C-alpha positions as CSV (number, residue, x, y, z in Angstrom):
1,X,104.8,-23.5,83.0
2,X,101.9,-26.1,83.8
3,X,99.1,-23.3,84.0
4,X,100.2,-22.0,80.8
5,X,99.6,-25.4,79.4
6,X,95.9,-25.5,80.5
7,X,94.8,-22.0,79.7
8,X,97.1,-20.3,77.3
9,X,97.6,-19.1,74.1
10,X,95.7,-16.8,72.0
11,X,97.6,-14.5,69.8
12,X,95.3,-11.6,70.3
13,X,96.1,-10.1,66.5
14,X,95.6,-13.3,65.2
15,X,92.0,-15.0,66.7
16,X,90.9,-16.9,69.7
17,X,92.1,-20.1,71.7
18,X,91.0,-23.7,71.3
19,X,92.2,-26.8,73.4
20,X,95.5,-28.6,73.7
21,X,97.3,-31.4,72.3
22,X,100.5,-33.4,72.8
23,X,103.4,-33.1,70.2
24,X,107.1,-33.7,70.7
25,X,109.0,-31.1,72.3
26,X,111.3,-29.1,70.1
27,X,115.0,-29.6,71.1
28,X,115.6,-25.8,70.3
29,X,113.2,-24.1,72.5
30,X,109.9,-24.3,74.2
31,X,107.7,-21.6,71.9
32,X,107.0,-22.2,68.2
33,X,104.8,-21.4,65.6
34,X,103.8,-23.6,62.7
35,X,101.3,-23.4,59.7
36,X,98.2,-25.2,60.6
37,X,95.6,-26.6,58.5
38,X,91.7,-27.6,59.0
39,X,91.6,-31.4,58.2
40,X,94.0,-34.1,57.8
41,X,97.3,-33.0,55.4
42,X,99.7,-35.9,54.0
43,X,102.8,-35.7,56.1
44,X,101.3,-33.3,59.0
45,X,100.4,-34.0,62.6
46,X,97.1,-34.1,64.1
47,X,96.5,-32.1,66.9
48,X,93.8,-32.3,69.7
49,X,92.9,-28.6,68.5
50,X,89.5,-28.4,66.9
51,X,88.0,-25.4,64.6
52,X,84.5,-25.7,63.2
53,X,84.1,-29.3,64.4
54,X,87.2,-30.6,62.6
55,X,90.6,-31.4,64.0
56,X,93.5,-29.0,63.0
57,X,96.7,-30.7,61.6
58,X,100.0,-28.9,61.9
59,X,102.9,-28.7,59.7
60,X,106.3,-30.5,60.6
61,X,108.0,-27.4,59.7
62,X,108.7,-24.6,62.4
63,X,108.3,-21.3,61.3
64,X,108.8,-19.1,64.0
65,X,111.2,-20.4,66.8
66,X,112.1,-19.2,70.6
67,X,115.5,-18.3,69.6
68,X,113.7,-15.6,67.1
69,X,112.3,-13.6,70.2
70,X,114.1,-10.4,70.7
71,X,112.1,-9.4,73.7
72,X,109.0,-10.1,75.9
73,X,107.2,-8.1,78.4
74,X,104.1,-8.2,80.6
75,X,101.5,-5.6,79.0
76,X,97.7,-5.7,78.9
77,X,95.4,-6.4,76.0
78,X,92.4,-4.3,74.5
79,X,90.4,-5.4,77.3
80,X,92.9,-4.3,80.2
81,X,93.4,-8.2,81.0
82,X,97.1,-9.3,81.5
83,X,99.0,-10.2,78.5
84,X,102.4,-10.5,76.8
85,X,103.9,-8.8,74.3
86,X,106.7,-10.5,72.4
87,X,109.0,-8.7,69.8
88,X,110.7,-11.0,67.3
89,X,114.1,-10.5,65.6
90,X,114.8,-9.5,61.9
91,X,114.7,-13.2,61.0
92,X,111.8,-13.7,63.1
93,X,109.4,-11.2,62.0
94,X,110.3,-12.0,58.3
95,X,109.5,-15.6,59.3
96,X,106.1,-14.8,61.1
97,X,105.2,-12.3,58.1
98,X,106.0,-15.0,55.3
99,X,103.7,-17.5,57.7
100,X,100.7,-15.3,57.7
101,X,100.7,-14.5,54.2
102,X,100.8,-18.2,53.3
103,X,98.1,-19.0,56.1
104,X,95.9,-15.8,55.3
105,X,92.6,-16.8,56.6
106,X,93.9,-20.5,57.7
107,X,95.1,-21.4,61.1
108,X,98.4,-21.5,62.5
109,X,99.5,-23.5,65.5
110,X,101.3,-22.1,68.3
111,X,103.1,-24.7,70.7
112,X,104.4,-23.9,74.2
113,X,106.5,-26.8,76.0
114,X,105.9,-29.2,73.0
115,X,102.2,-29.0,73.4
116,X,100.0,-27.6,70.6
117,X,97.8,-25.0,72.8
118,X,96.2,-22.5,70.2
119,X,95.2,-22.5,66.5
120,X,94.0,-18.9,65.7
121,X,93.2,-18.1,62.1
122,X,95.3,-15.3,60.5
123,X,93.3,-12.4,59.5
124,X,96.1,-10.2,58.3
125,X,100.0,-10.7,58.2
126,X,101.9,-9.9,61.3
127,X,105.4,-9.4,61.4
128,X,107.6,-8.2,64.3
129,X,105.3,-7.7,67.3
130,X,102.4,-9.7,68.5
131,X,100.5,-10.4,71.8
132,X,99.7,-13.4,73.5
133,X,96.3,-13.0,75.4
134,X,93.8,-15.1,76.8
135,X,90.6,-14.8,79.0
136,X,91.9,-16.2,82.8
137,X,95.6,-15.5,81.6
138,X,96.8,-14.3,85.2
139,X,99.5,-11.6,86.0
140,X,101.7,-14.6,87.6
141,X,101.4,-16.7,84.3
142,X,102.4,-13.8,82.2
143,X,105.4,-13.0,84.5
144,X,106.4,-16.9,84.2
145,X,106.1,-16.6,80.3
146,X,108.3,-13.2,80.1
147,X,111.0,-14.9,82.2
148,X,110.9,-18.0,80.0
149,X,110.8,-16.3,76.6
150,X,113.6,-13.6,77.6
151,X,115.7,-16.6,79.1
152,X,116.4,-18.5,75.9
């Protein structure tokens, strides 16, 4: 998982990848998605992630939790690079869709192992499936992430 922390997570359907920041690990899982905002927001945590030269803040509320993942499998993205396809259960799909509608044209924050690793801009609502992809993501890293997500 160390390698995943250093070079991961762009939700391919959502947007690009930015740097890493420390946050408190979640007690119920190692994968979360939260609302994000460019710039400071009262009651939200700052991350080290930057968009347009401004720091990204993240909501204290977890929108999608690891236990909402129904399945994960290794795949390839549109460019043929290794990626992970994540399928959410009904609760997770509804939560992700709600978050994406609320965050349209704004960032969401992806957290792995208690670290904010990406803040893609939501371009359209997602629901039950998305792809985790990043240039440089190896097949071995994908396999480890799949095993981790399947073992929740």
